[in-house]
N, C-alpha and C positions, 0 to 999 in steps of 0.2 A: 504494500500500500504506500502511496506517495504521501509524504508528510506535509508537503506544501501545495496549495492550490495554484500558487504562482507558477510552479513548474508545469503543471497541467495546462494552465492558460497559455504559456509560452509554446508548448507542443501543439495545442489547438490552433494558435495563431500561425505557427510554422506550417502546419499541414494545409491550412486554408491558403496561405501565401503560396505554397508549393503548387497547389491546384490552379491558382490564378496565373502564376508564371507559366505553368504547363499549357494553359489555354492560350496565353499570349504567344508562346513559342510554337504551339501547334498551328496557329493561324498565320504566323510569320513564315516567309519563304525559307525552306530548309536549304535552298541553294546557297544562301548567304553563309550559313554555318558551314556547309560543306566546302565552299570556296575558302573560308577562313582556315579550315583544317588543311586543305590542299596547299594554300600559300604558306602556312606555318611549317608544314612538313618540308616543302620545297626549300624554303629559306634556311631552315636548320640544316638540311642535308648539304646545301651549297656552302654554308658557313663552315661546316665540318670537313670540307674538301672533296665531297662527292661530285663527280662531273655532272654538269647540268642536264645532259640527256638521260643519264641514269637516275638522277634525282627526280626528274619529271616522271619517269616510269614508276619509281617507287611511290611517289606521291599519288599517282593515278591508281595504283594498286591499293593503297591505303584508303583512298576515297571509295573505291568499289567495294571494299570490305565494310566500310561504314554505311554504305547505302543498304546493306542487308539488315542493319540493326537500327535504322532510323525510328522504328516504332517505339524504341525504348527511351528516346530522348525525353518525352514528357515525364516518365517515371523518375528520371534522374533529378529533376528539379524538386520533385516531391520528397524524395529520399534525402537530398541535400538539405532542404529546409527542415526536415524532421530532425536530422542529427544536429544541425546548427541550433535549432530551437531548444534542444536538450541542454546544450552548453550555455546558451543564452539564458535559459530558465534558471540554471544554477547561479549564474552571475546576477540575474535580476533578483532572485531570492536573497542572495548575499547582500546586495545593495540595500534592499528593504530592511533586512534584519540588523545590519551593522550601522545604518545611518538614520533609521527611523524616518526615512523619506516617504512621501506620499506615493502610492503605487503608480499614479499617472506620470509623475515626474521620473520615477525609476524606469517606467516603460519607455519614455522618450530617451533616457540615457542608454538603455539597453538597445534601442534602435540605432543610436549613434555608434555604439560599440559594434553592432552588426556592420554598419557602413564602413567604419574606419578599420577595425581589426580584421574583419573577415572579407572585405572587398577591396578597399583602397590600398591598404598596406601590402597585401599580397601582389596586387598589380604593380605597385611601385618596386617591390623586391624583384619581380620578374623583369621589369624594365631595367633595373640596375644590373642584374645578372646577365641578361641576354642583349640588352641594348634598347634604345628607344623605338626601334622598328617594331617590336612586339606591340607596344601601346598604339602605334599608328595602325598596324594591321587589325588589332582588336577594335579600335574605334571605327575603322572603315567597314568591317564586316559584321561585327556584333553590336557595338555601340554601348555606351555607358548607361543608357536609359533603363536597361534591364535591372541593373543594380539599384538604381534610384526607385524604380517602380516596386521592386521587391522590398526594399527597406521601408518605403512609405506604407505599403499594404501591411507589412508585419507590424510596424509600430502602431498604425491606426487600430488594427484588431487588438493588439496588446493593451492599448489605452482603453478601448471599449470594454474588454474582458475584465480588466482590473479595476475599472472605475465605476461600472454600472452593474446592477444586478439584473440578470436576464435569464432566459431559458438555459444558457450554458452553465450557470451556477448550479441549477438543479440537476443537470446531467452529470456534473462532476462531483457532486456531494453524495456521500454514501448514506444509506439509511441506518438509523441507530439499531443496534442489535437487541437492546433491551428497551421495552416500551414502558 
């Protein structure tokens, strides 16, 4: 049994966010994502000294393998947000318990942690390690709007769940064993 409802609210907000992002990704053209993977593979192979004709052949093979599993893309964002929301739920609960902060403000801080620690900082580290070309490629084919949409949806649901009583609070509360 989970000791804190805050963790459950985070998981619920994460799963809903994962579904929304999956829907957004489902209706966005997959060719952009596939082209990103192709260009990323091609660029990394060329940087590592593979001849350009061989690198193009390997990138095409990678892309053809990915086309067989395109159906799993939406599931990836749901699982990603599920696991991230568990980590963020622990952080959120810790913030509330140690600072006596109101849950709505702690939810906003948790959303900022999601944006900074799990989205912006990893992109910056990859940019530092591989070069600025990665961010340019990412911006061209994927775009940073997905991270912002994901953070806003997650934070909004988290603020709603922790600030207001609604049907979600009855779903997550257990019935007393002794009446």
